[in-house]
PAZAPA-4460 file (N, C-alpha, C; in steps of 0.05 Angstrom, whole numbers, plus 32768, in hexadecimal, padded with zeros to 4 digits):
% residues 316
    n_x    n_y    n_z   ca_x   ca_y   ca_z    c_x    c_y    c_z   seq   type   mol
   834C   8185   87FD   8357   8192   8814   8355   81B0   8812     1      M     A
   834E   81BE   8827   834C   81DB   8827   8364   81E8   8834     2      Q     A
   836C   81FF   8828   8383   820E   8832   8379   8228   883F     3      Y     A
   8387   8230   8854   8380   8248   8862   8399   8258   8868     4      F     A
   8397   8272   8864   83AC   8284   886B   83A6   828F   8887     5      T     A
   83B2   8283   889B   83AE   828A   88B7   8398   8279   88C3     6      G     A
   8398   8278   88DE   8386   8267   88ED   8369   8271   88EE     7      H     A
   8366   828C   88EC   834B   8297   88EF   8338   828E   88D9     8      I     A
   8340   8290   88BF   832E   8286   88AA   8328   8268   88AC     9      P     A
   8339   8259   88BA   8336   823C   88BC   8324   8233   88D2    10      A     A
   831D   8246   88E4   8310   823E   88FD   82F5   8230   88F8    11      Q     A
   82E5   823A   88E5   82CB   822E   88E0   82CD   8212   88D4    12      K     A
   82DE   820F   88C0   82E0   81F6   88B1   82EF   81E1   88C2    13      V     A
   8304   81E9   88D0   8315   81D5   88DE   8310   81D5   88FC    14      L     A
   82FA   81E0   8905   82F4   81E1   8922   82F3   81C4   892D    15      Q     A
   8302   81BF   8942   8303   81A5   894E   8316   8191   8941    16      G     A
   8326   819A   892E   8337   8189   891F   834E   817E   8930    17      A     A
   835A   8168   8926   8375   8160   8930   8389   816D   891E    18      V     A
   839D   817A   8929   83B1   8188   8919   83CD   817E   8920    19      V     A
   83DD   817E   890C   83FA   817A   8910   8408   8194   8909    20      T     A
   841B   819C   8919   8427   81B6   8917   8445   81B4   8911    21      I     A
   844E   81C4   88FE   846A   81C4   88F7   846F   81D4   88DE    22      G     A
   8488   81D4   88D5   8490   81E2   88BD   848C   81D1   88A4    23      N     A
   8491   81B7   88A6   848B   81A4   8890   849B   81AB   8877    24      F     A
   84B3   81B5   8879   84C3   81BB   8861   84CD   81A1   8856    25      D     A
   84C6   819A   883E   84CE   8181   8831   84BA   816B   8833    26      G     A
   84A9   816C   8847   8495   8157   884C   84A2   813B   884A    27      L     A
   84B7   8137   885A   84C7   811E   885A   84B7   8109   886A    28      H     A
   84C3   80F1   886D   84B6   80DB   887A   84AE   80E1   8897    29      L     A
   84BD   80F1   88A5   84B6   80F9   88C0   849C   8109   88C0    30      G     A
   849A   811C   88AD   8482   812C   88AB   846A   811B   88A3    31      H     A
   846F   8108   8891   845A   80F6   8888   844F   80E5   889F    32      Q     A
   8461   80DE   88B2   8458   80CE   88C9   8446   80DF   88DB    33      E     A
   844D   80F8   88DF   843D   810B   88EF   8421   810D   88E2    34      L     A
   8420   8110   88C8   8406   8113   88BA   83F6   80F9   88BC    35      I     A
   8404   80E2   88BA   83F6   80C8   88BC   83E9   80C6   88D8    36      K     A
   83F8   80CC   88EC   83ED   80CA   8908   83D6   80DE   890C    37      Q     A
   83D8   80F5   8900   83C3   8109   8901   83A9   80FF   88F5    38      T     A
   83AB   80F2   88DE   8394   80E7   88D1   8388   80D0   88E1    39      K     A
   8399   80C0   88EE   838F   80AA   88FE   837F   80B4   8916    40      I     A
   838A   80C8   8924   837C   80D4   893B   8362   80E1   8932    41      M     A
   8363   80F0   891C   834B   80FE   8913   8335   80EB   890B    42      A     A
   833C   80D5   88FF   8328   80C1   88F7   831C   80B4   8910    43      A     A
   832C   80B0   8925   8322   80A4   893E   830F   80B8   894C    44      R     A
   8315   80D2   894A   8304   80E6   8957   82EE   80F0   8945    45      L     A
   82EF   80E8   892C   82DB   80F0   8918   82DB   810F   8915    46      K     A
   82F3   811A   8911   82F6   8137   890D   8309   813B   88F5    47      V     A
   830B   8153   88EA   831E   8158   88D4   833B   8155   88DD    48      P     A
   834C   814F   88C9   8369   814D   88CD   8376   8163   88BE    49      A     A
   8388   8172   88CB   8394   8189   88BE   83B1   818D   88C6    50      A     A
   83BF   819C   88B5   83DB   81A4   88BA   83DA   81C2   88C1    51      V     A
   83EA   81C9   88D5   83EE   81E5   88DC   840B   81EC   88D7    52      Y     A
   8411   81FD   88C4   842C   8203   88BD   8430   8221   88BA    53      T     A
   8447   822A   88B2   844E   8247   88B2   8459   8250   8898    54      F     A
   8453   8269   8890   845D   8274   8878   8463   8292   887C    55      S     A
   847D   829A   8879   8493   8289   8871   849D   8278   8888    56      P     A
   84B0   8266   8883   84BD   8256   8897   84C8   8269   88AD    57      H     A
   84C3   8263   88C6   84CC   8275   88DC   84EA   827D   88DA    58      P     A
   84FA   826B   88D0   8517   8271   88CE   851C   8289   88BC    59      S     A
   850B   828E   88A8   850E   82A4   8896   850D   82BF   88A4    60      Q     A
   84FE   82BF   88BA   84FB   82D8   88C9   850E   82D9   88E1    61      L     A
   8513   82C2   88ED   8522   82C2   8906   8540   82BF   8904    62      L     A
   854A   82B4   88ED   8566   82AF   88EA   8573   82C2   88D6    63      L     A
   858B   82CB   88DC   8599   82DC   88C9   85A1   82CD   88AF    64      Q     A
   85A7   82B4   88B2   85AE   82A3   889B   859B   828A   889B    65      K     A
   8583   828E   8892   8570   8277   8893   8578   8262   887F    66      P     A
   8571   8249   8884   8576   8234   8871   8565   8237   8858    67      P     A
   856E   822C   8842   855E   822C   882A   8549   8217   882B    68      K     A
   8531   821E   8822   851A   820C   8825   851B   81F6   8810    69      M     A
   8510   81DF   8818   850F   81C7   8806   84F8   81CA   87F2    70      L     A
   84E3   81D9   87F9   84CC   81DC   87E8   84BF   81F7   87EB    71      M     A
   84B0   81FF   87D7   84A1   8218   87D9   8486   8212   87E6    72      T     A
   8478   8227   87ED   845D   8223   87F9   844A   8215   87E5    73      D     A
   844D   821C   87CB   843C   8210   87B7   8441   81F2   87B5    74      I     A
   845A   81EA   87B6   8461   81CE   87B6   8456   81C0   87CF    75      Q     A
   8459   81CD   87E6   8450   81C2   87FF   8432   81BD   87FE    76      K     A
   8423   81D0   87F4   8406   81CD   87F1   83FF   81B5   87E0    77      R     A
   840D   81B3   87CA   8407   819D   87B7   840D   8181   87C3    78      R     A
   8424   817F   87D2   842A   8166   87DE   8417   8160   87F6    79      W     A
   8410   8174   8805   83FD   8170   881B   83E2   8165   8810    80      L     A
   83DA   816F   87F9   83C1   8167   87ED   83C0   8149   87E7    81      A     A
   83D7   813D   87E3   83D8   8121   87DD   83D8   810F   87F6    82      Q     A
   83D8   811B   880D   83DB   810C   8826   83C0   8108   8835    83      L     A
   83AA   8110   8829   8390   8109   8834   8387   8119   884C    84      G     A
   8390   8132   884E   8388   8143   8864   836F   8153   885C    85      L     A
   8361   815E   8871   834A   816E   886C   8351   818C   8868    86      D     A
   8367   8194   8875   836E   81B0   8872   838A   81B6   887A    87      G     A
   8394   81CD   8871   83AF   81D6   8877   83AE   81F4   887D    88      A     A
   83B9   81FB   8894   83BA   8217   889C   83D7   8221   8898    89      I     A
   83DA   8235   8888   83F4   8242   8884   83F4   825D   8894    90      F     A
   83FE   825C   88AC   83FE   8274   88BD   8413   8287   88B5    91      E     A
   840C   82A0   88AE   8421   82B4   88A8   8434   82B8   88C0    92      P     A
   844D   82B3   88BC   8460   82B6   88D2   846C   82D2   88D1    93      F     A
   8460   82E4   88DF   8467   8300   88E0   8477   8306   88FA    94      T     A
   8483   831D   88FB   8491   8325   8914   847E   8324   892C    95      P     A
   8465   832D   8928   8451   832C   893E   844B   8310   8947    96      A     A
   8447   82FE   8933   8441   82E2   893A   8458   82D5   8948    97      F     A
   8470   82DC   8940   8488   82CF   894D   848A   82D6   896A    98      S     A
   847C   82EA   8973   847E   82F2   8990   8467   82E6   89A1    99      R     A
   8456   82D6   8995   8441   82C9   89A4   844D   82B4   89B7   100      I     A
   8445   82B5   89D0   8450   82A2   89E4   8445   8286   89DE   101      S     A
   8453   8272   89E9   844B   8257   89E6   842F   8253   89F2   102      A     A
   842A   825F   8A09   8410   825B   8A16   83FA   8268   8A05   103      Q     A
   83FF   8280   89FA   83EA   828D   89EA   83E5   827E   89D0   104      D     A
   83FA   8272   89C5   83F6   8262   89AD   83E3   824B   89B3   105      F     A
   83E9   823D   89C8   83D8   8226   89D0   83BB   822F   89D5   106      L     A
   83B8   8244   89E5   839D   824B   89EE   838D   825A   89D9   107      Q     A
   8399   826F   89CE   838A   8281   89BC   8387   8276   89A0   108      K     A
   839B   8267   8996   8399   825D   897B   838E   8240   897A   109      I     A
   839B   822E   8989   8393   8212   8988   8378   820C   8996   110      L     A
   8375   8216   89AF   835E   820F   89BF   8346   8222   89B9   111      V     A
   834A   823C   89BD   8334   824F   89B9   832E   8253   899B   112      D     A
   8342   8253   898B   833E   8259   896E   8334   8241   895F   113      G     A
   8345   822C   895E   833E   8215   894E   832F   8200   895D   114      L     A
   832F   8202   8977   8321   81EE   8987   832A   81D2   8982   115      G     A
   8344   81CE   8980   8350   81B4   8978   8347   819D   898A   116      V     A
   8342   8187   897E   833C   816E   898D   8356   815F   8993   117      S     A
   836A   8163   8982   8383   8155   8986   839A   8163   8978   118      G     A
   83B2   815E   8981   83CA   816A   8974   83DF   8154   8972   119      V     A
   83ED   8153   895C   8403   8140   8957   841C   8150   8950   120      V     A
   8431   814A   895F   844B   8158   895B   8462   8144   895E   121      V     A
   8479   814C   8955   8491   813C   8958   849E   8142   8973   122      G     A
   84B0   8131   897B   84BD   8134   8996   84CC   814E   8998   123      E     A
   84D8   8157   8982   84E9   816F   8983   84D9   8189   897D   124      N     A
   84BF   8188   897E   84AF   819F   8977   84B2   81B5   898C   125      F     A
   84B7   81CE   8982   84B9   81E6   8993   84A7   81FB   8987   126      N     A
   849D   820C   8998   848A   8221   898E   8489   8238   89A2   127      F     A
   847D   824D   8999   847A   8265   89AB   8492   8276   89AA   128      G     A
   8490   828E   89B6   84A6   82A2   89B6   84C0   8295   89C1   129      Y     A
   84D5   8298   89B1   84EF   828E   89B8   84EF   826F   89BB   130      M     A
   84DB   8262   89B0   84DA   8244   89B1   84D7   8239   89CD   131      G     A
   84C9   8248   89DE   84C8   8240   89FA   84B5   8228   89FF   132      T     A
   84A2   8223   89EC   8491   820C   89EE   849C   81F4   89E1   133      G     A
   8497   81DD   89EC   84A0   81C4   89E0   848A   81AF   89E0   134      N     A
   8490   8197   89D6   847B   8183   89D3   8470   817A   89EF   135      S     A
   8481   8179   8A03   8477   8170   8A1D   8465   8185   8A29   136      V     A
   846D   819F   8A27   845C   81B5   8A30   8441   81B5   8A22   137      F     A
   8442   81B0   8A08   8429   81AF   89F8   8417   8199   8A02   138      L     A
   8422   8181   8A07   8412   816A   8A10   8407   816F   8A2C   139      Q     A
   8417   8179   8A3E   840E   817D   8A59   83F8   8193   8A5A   140      E     A
   83FC   81A8   8A4B   83E9   81BE   8A4C   83CE   81B7   8A3F   141      S     A
   83CF   81AB   8A28   83B6   81A5   8A19   83A7   818D   8A26   142      L     A
   83B5   817B   8A31   83A8   8164   8A3E   8396   816D   8A54   143      S     A
   839D   8183   8A62   838D   818D   8A78   8372   8198   8A6D   144      L     A
   8371   819E   8A53   8359   81A9   8A47   834B   8194   8A36   145      Q     A
   8353   817B   8A39   8345   8165   8A2B   834D   8162   8A0E   146      G     A
   8363   816E   8A06   836D   816B   89EB   8382   8155   89EA   147      V     A
   837E   8143   89D8   8390   812C   89D5   83A9   8136   89C6   148      K     A
   83C1   812F   89D0   83DA   8136   89C4   83EB   811D   89C0   149      V     A
   83F5   8119   89A8   8406   8103   89A2   8422   810D   899A   150      Q     A
   8436   8104   89A7   8452   810B   89A0   845E   80F4   8991   151      I     A
   8466   80F9   8979   8470   80E4   8966   848F   80E4   8967   152      V     A
   849A   80CC   896A   84B7   80C8   896A   84C2   80CD   894E   153      S     A
   84DC   80D5   894D   84E8   80DA   8932   84E8   80C1   8921   154      P     A
   84E6   80C5   8907   84E7   80AF   88F4   8504   80AB   88EC   155      V     A
   850E   8092   88ED   8529   808C   88E6   852A   807D   88CC   156      L     A
   853E   8084   88BB   8543   8075   88A3   8561   806E   88A3   157      V     A
   8566   8054   88A5   8582   804A   88A8   8590   8058   88BE   158      D     A
   8582   805C   88D4   858E   8068   88EC   8590   8086   88EC   159      G     A
   8587   8093   88D6   8588   80B0   88D4   856C   80BC   88D9   160      Q     A
   856A   80D1   88E9   8551   80DE   88EE   8548   80ED   88D6   161      V     A
   852F   80E9   88CE   8523   80F9   88B8   851E   8115   88C2   162      C     A
   852B   8128   88B7   8527   8144   88BE   852C   8155   88A5   163      S     A
   8521   816D   88A5   8525   817F   888E   8542   8187   888C   164      S     A
   854F   818C   88A3   856B   8194   88A2   857D   817D   8897   165      S     A
   8577   8164   889E   8586   814E   8893   8583   814C   8875   166      A     A
   856A   814F   886C   8565   814E   884F   8574   8165   8841   167      V     A
   8574   817D   884C   8582   8193   8840   85A0   818D   883D   168      R     A
   85AC   8183   8852   85C8   817D   8851   85CF   8168   883C   169      Q     A
   85BE   8154   8839   85C3   8140   8825   85C0   814B   8809   170      L     A
   85AC   815B   8804   85A9   8167   87EA   85C0   817A   87E3   171      V     A
   85C8   818A   87F7   85DE   819D   87F2   85F8   818F   87ED   172      L     A
   85FB   8177   87F7   8614   8168   87F2   8612   8155   87DA   173      S     A
   85FB   8156   87CC   85F8   8146   87B4   85EE   812A   87B9   174      G     A
   85E9   8123   87D2   85E0   8108   87D8   85C2   8106   87D5   175      Q     A
   85B9   810A   87BD   859C   810B   87B8   858E   80F0   87BC   176      V     A
   859D   80DA   87B8   8591   80C0   87BC   858C   80BB   87DA   177      D     A
   859F   80C5   87EB   859B   80C2   8808   8584   80D5   8811   178      A     A
   8583   80ED   8805   856D   80FF   880B   8552   80F3   8805   179      A     A
   8551   80E4   87EE   8538   80D7   87E6   852E   80C3   87FA   180      A     A
   8541   80B5   8807   853A   80A2   881B   852B   80AF   8833   181      A     A
   8533   80C7   883A   8526   80D6   8850   850C   80E3   8847   182      L     A
   850B   80EB   882E   84F3   80F8   8823   84DD   80E4   881C   183      L     A
   84E5   80CC   8815   84D1   80B9   880B   84CC   80BC   87EE   184      G     A
   84DC   80CD   87E1   84DA   80D3   87C4   84F3   80E2   87BC   185      R     A
   84F7   80E5   87A2   850F   80F4   8799   850C   8111   879F   186      S     A
   8522   811F   87A3   8521   813C   87A6   851A   8149   878B   187      Y     A
   8508   815C   878C   84FD   8167   8773   8505   8185   8770   188      L     A
   850A   818C   8757   850B   81A8   8750   84F6   81AD   873B   189      L     A
   84E6   81C2   873E   84D1   81C8   872B   84D5   81E4   8720   190      E     A
   84CC   81E9   8708   84CE   8203   86FD   84C5   8203   86E0   191      G     A
   84CE   8217   86D1   84C8   8218   86B5   84E1   8218   86A4   192      V     A
   84DE   8210   868B   84F4   820E   8678   84F9   822A   866C   193      V     A
   8512   8233   866E   8519   824E   8663   852E   824A   864E   194      V     A
   8532   825F   863E   8546   825F   8629   8563   825F   8636   195      H     A
   8574   824E   862B   8590   824E   8632   85A0   825B   861B   196      G     A
   85B9   8254   861A   85CA   825F   8604   85CC   824C   85EC   197      D     A
   85BE   8235   85EE   85BE   8222   85D7   85D7   8213   85D4   198      G     A
   85EA   8215   85E7   8604   8208   85E3   8602   81E9   85E3   199      R     A
   85F0   81DF   85F4   85EC   81C2   85F4   85E5   81B6   85D9   200      G     A
   85D3   81C4   85CC   85CA   81BB   85B1   85E1   81BB   859D   201      K     A
   85F2   81CF   859F   8608   81D1   858B   861C   81BB   858E   202      T     A
   861E   81AE   85A6   8631   8199   85AA   8623   817D   85AA   203      I     A
   860A   817D   85A2   85FC   8164   859E   85EC   815A   85B6   204      G     A
   85EB   816A   85CC   85DC   8162   85E4   85CA   8178   85ED   205      F     A
   85B4   817D   85E0   85A2   8193   85E7   8597   8190   8603   206      P     A
   8594   81A6   8611   858A   81A6   862D   8572   81B8   8630   207      T     A
   8563   81B2   8645   854E   81C5   864E   8559   81D2   8667   208      V     A
   8554   81EC   8669   855E   81FC   867F   8547   8203   8692   209      N     A
   854B   81FC   86AB   8536   81FF   86BF   853A   8219   86CE   210      L     A
   8524   8228   86D0   8523   823F   86E3   8510   8238   86F9   211      K     A
   8519   8239   8712   850A   8230   8728   8509   8245   873E   212      T     A
   84F3   8245   874D   84F0   8257   8764   84FA   824A   877E   213      E     A
   8501   8230   877C   850B   8222   8794   8526   822C   879C   214      Q     A
   852B   822C   87B6   8543   8237   87C2   855A   8223   87C2   215      E     A
   8554   820A   87C8   8569   81F6   87CE   8570   81E6   87B5   216      L     A
   8588   81EA   87AA   8591   81DB   8793   85A5   81C6   879C   217      L     A
   85A5   81AF   878F   85B9   819B   8795   85D5   81A5   8790   218      P     A
   85E9   8198   879B   8605   81A0   8797   860B   819F   8778   219      A     A
   861E   81AF   8770   8625   81AF   8754   862E   8193   874B   220      T     A
   8627   818D   8732   862E   8172   8728   861A   8169   8714   221      G     A
   861E   8150   870B   860C   8144   86F7   85FC   812E   8705   222      V     A
   85E2   812E   8700   85CF   811C   870D   85BE   810C   86F9   223      Y     A
   85B8   80F4   8701   85A3   80E5   86F4   8588   80EF   86FE   224      A     A
   8577   80F8   86EC   855E   8104   86F4   8547   80F8   86E4   225      T     A
   852F   80F9   86F0   8517   80F2   86E2   8508   810B   86DD   226      L     A
   8500   810F   86C4   84F5   8129   86BB   84D7   8125   86B4   227      V     A
   84C6   8134   86C3   84AA   8133   86BD   84A2   814B   86AC   228      K     A
   8496   8145   8695   848F   8159   8681   8471   815A   867D   229      L     A
   8467   8172   8676   844A   8174   8671   8442   8161   865A   230      P     A
   842C   8153   865E   8422   8141   8649   842F   8126   8648   231      G     A
   8443   8121   865A   8450   8107   865B   8448   80F9   8675   232      H     A
   843C   80E2   8674   8433   80D5   868C   844B   80CA   869C   233      E     A
   845F   80BF   868E   8476   80B4   869C   848E   80C8   869A   234      K     A
   849E   80C9   86AF   84B5   80DB   86AE   84CA   80D0   869A   235      P     A
   84D9   80E3   868F   84EE   80DC   867C   8509   80DC   868B   236      M     A
   851D   80CF   867E   8538   80CE   868A   8547   80E7   8683   237      L     A
   8556   80F1   8696   8565   8109   8691   8580   8109   869F   238      G     A
   8593   8118   8693   85AD   811D   869F   85AD   813B   86A5   239      A     A
   85AE   8142   86BF   85AC   815E   86C7   85C7   8168   86D2   240      T     A
   85D0   817F   86C8   85E8   818C   86D2   85DF   81A4   86E3   241      N     A
   85E7   81A4   86FC   85E3   81BC   870D   85FF   81C8   8711   242      V     A
   8602   81E0   8707   861D   81EC   870B   8622   8205   86FA   243      G     A
   863C   820B   86F7   8644   8224   86EC   8651   8222   86D0   244      Y     A
   8650   820A   86C4   865A   8205   86A9   8677   820F   86A6   245      R     A
   868A   8205   86B6   86A5   820F   86B6   86B4   820B   869C   246      P     A
   86AC   81F7   868C   86BA   81F3   8672   86B9   820B   8660   247      T     A
   86A3   821B   8663   869F   8231   8651   86A4   824C   865F   248      F     A
   86AE   824B   8678   86B4   8264   8687   869C   8277   8686   249      N     A
   8686   826D   868F   866C   827B   868A   8668   8292   869D   250      D     A
   864F   8298   86A3   8647   82B1   86B0   8647   82B0   86CE   251      D     A
   8653   829C   86DA   8655   8299   86F7   8639   8297   8704   252      N     A
   8625   828E   86F4   860B   828A   86FE   8605   826B   86FE   253      Q     A
   85F7   8262   8712   85F1   8246   8712   85DA   823F   86FF   254      I     A
   85DD   8229   86F1   85CA   8221   86DC   85C1   8204   86E3   255      H     A
   85A8   81FF   86DB   859C   81E4   86DE   8594   81DB   86C2   256      I     A
   85A4   81CA   86B6   85A1   81C2   869A   859D   81A4   8698   257      E     A
   8589   819B   868A   8583   817F   8688   8582   8176   866B   258      T     A
   8591   8161   8665   858F   8154   864B   857B   813D   864F   259      H     A
   8564   813E   8641   8550   8129   8643   8555   8114   862E   260      I     A
   8558   80FC   8636   855F   80E6   8624   8547   80E1   8611   261      L     A
   854E   80DE   85F7   853A   80D8   85E2   8523   80EC   85E2   262      D     A
   852B   8105   85E2   8517   811B   85E2   8522   8133   85D3   263      F     A
   8513   813D   85C0   851D   8154   85B0   8509   816A   85AB   264      D     A
   84F4   816B   85BC   84E0   8180   85B9   84E9   819B   85C6   265      R     A
   84DE   81B1   85BC   84E2   81CB   85C8   84CC   81D0   85DD   266      T     A
   84D3   81D6   85F5   84BF   81D8   860B   84C4   81F1   861C   267      I     A
   84CC   8207   860F   84D0   8220   861E   84B7   8229   862C   268      Y     A
   84BB   8233   8644   84A5   823F   8655   8492   8229   8660   269      E     A
   8498   8210   865C   8487   81FB   8666   8491   81F2   8682   270      Q     A
   8480   81E9   8693   8489   81E0   86AE   8495   81C4   86AC   271      P     A
   84AA   81BF   86BB   84B6   81A5   86BD   84BD   819F   86DA   272      I     A
   84C2   8186   86E0   84CA   817E   86FA   84E1   816B   86F8   273      E     A
   84F6   8170   8707   850E   815F   8707   850F   8150   8722   274      L     A
   8510   8135   8721   8514   8125   8738   8531   811B   8739   275      A     A
   8540   8123   874D   855C   811D   874E   8560   8102   875B   276      F     A
   856A   80EF   874B   856C   80D3   8754   8588   80CD   875F   277      V     A
   859D   80D4   8750   85B8   80CE   875A   85CC   80E0   874C   278      K     A
   85E1   80E8   875B   85F6   80F8   8750   8609   80E6   8740   279      K     A
   8610   80EE   8728   8621   80DE   8716   863E   80E6   871A   280      I     A
   8643   8100   871B   865E   810A   871E   865E   8127   8726   281      R     A
   8676   8131   872E   8679   814D   8733   867A   815D   8719   282      D     A
   8675   8177   871B   8678   8188   8703   8696   818B   86FE   283      E     A
   869E   8189   86E5   86BA   8189   86DD   86BE   819E   86C7   284      L     A
   86D7   81A8   86C5   86DE   81B9   86AF   86EE   81A9   869B   285      K     A
   86E5   81AA   8682   86F3   819C   866C   8702   81B0   865A   286      F     A
   8719   81A7   8651   872A   81BA   8641   8721   81BB   8624   287      H     A
   8712   81A8   861B   8708   81A9   85FF   86EB   81A0   85FF   288      T     A
   86DC   81A9   85EB   86C0   81A1   85E8   86BE   8183   85E2   289      V     A
   86D1   8178   85D4   86D0   815B   85CE   86D2   814B   85E7   290      D     A
   86E3   8153   85FA   86E5   8145   8613   86CB   8147   8623   291      K     A
   86BE   815E   8622   86A4   8162   862F   868F   814F   8623   292      L     A
   868F   814E   8608   867B   813D   85FB   8680   811F   8602   293      K     A
   8699   8118   8603   869F   80FC   860A   8696   80F6   8627   294      S     A
   8699   8109   8639   8690   8104   8654   8671   8103   8656   295      Q     A
   8664   8114   8646   8647   8114   8646   863C   80F9   863D   296      I     A
   8649   80EE   8629   8640   80D3   861F   8643   80BE   8635   297      E     A
   8658   80C0   8645   865C   80AE   865C   8646   80B3   8671   298      K     A
   8641   80CD   8675   862C   80D4   8689   8611   80C8   8682   299      D     A
   860A   80C9   8668   85F0   80C0   865F   85EE   80A2   8663   300      L     A
   8603   8094   865E   8603   8077   8663   85FE   8071   8681   301      I     A
   860C   8080   8692   8609   807D   86AF   85EC   8084   86B7   302      K     A
   85E1   8099   86AC   85C6   80A1   86B3   85B2   808B   86AB   303      V     A
   85B6   8080   8694   85A5   806B   868B   85A6   8053   869E   304      W     A
   85BE   804C   86A6   85C2   8036   86B8   85B4   803B   86D3   305      Q     A
   85B8   8053   86DE   85AD   805A   86F8   858E   805A   86F7   306      V     A
   8583   8067   86E3   8566   806B   86E3   8557   8052   86D9   307      L     A
   8565   8041   86CB   8557   8029   86C2   8554   8014   86D8   308      S     A
   8565   8016   86ED   8563   8003   8703   855B   800F   871E   309      I     A
   8557   802A   871E   8552   8038   8737   8537   8030   8743   310      S     A
   8537   8029   875D   851E   8022   876A   8510   803B   8775   311      P     A
   851C   8052   8772   8512   806B   877F   84F7   8073   8772   312      I     A
   84E6   807D   8783   84CC   8087   877A   84CF   8099   8762   313      D     A
   84BF   8094   874D   84C1   80A4   8735   84AE   80BC   8734   314      R     A
   84A3   80C2   874B   8494   80DC   874E   847E   80DF   8739   315      N     A
   846E   80CA   8736   8458   80CC   8723   8442   80DE   872D   316      K     A
***
């Protein structure tokens, strides 16, 4: 799959493509359905299939308090590459671009620029200055020019609409198992292992400390996680604490610390990936280190039970 920064560099390679348009934060099951339908239409028309998205997310520019993103652009590119598309356009969302009218977006970018053969969008799709364009306007306008437009209904999981905002709320509340149902995979945090204070090792439960560029962290607490390490084909079992370490009255900074079961190697500065499967408990303050150690032992038993029977995608 080829990536393009902006629609102009993509015009030659993706001319006549079927495109699906949106933010695609999280690439949840709803997004995956849009991409599936895009590929089906493109195959029928014998043209490329592509995603048209924006960087940064429009909310980062338009809202005073934008939501935290589920994934970085690098992650989005990597996941898109696994979905069998021919190309992905990451349009720089600048103040000037935000003022493009819905009609100009359709005509100048989609029709005159990319020469699209088809467009696939969700029912709630809005575009153009002040969000004045919607899916119906898109369909009516492009159909007059011979461009096929498919409007895809929302994807429901157990009666809940798959949306990025729904996934965010579930992750923020610690319901990572429910978020996984909407994502079609566990929620992931990626980053590198950095030095901690070594306190876990001194109490018999060494941890790896994750530094991540991702914005959205699960609610504070202890989680059963699957840990993907360099050189290991299968993920390892982990107990991950997201929080402020109140037992030690620490630095008031949030930490992501994982005790990997049956693992004792030093892996500083190496990349790791944490897949959050289920929350085990809230973060607690213990009055003695012995009480903390006793609780950790219970946590590890629970983690083993959860991960040994979990049907959730192990993110291979």
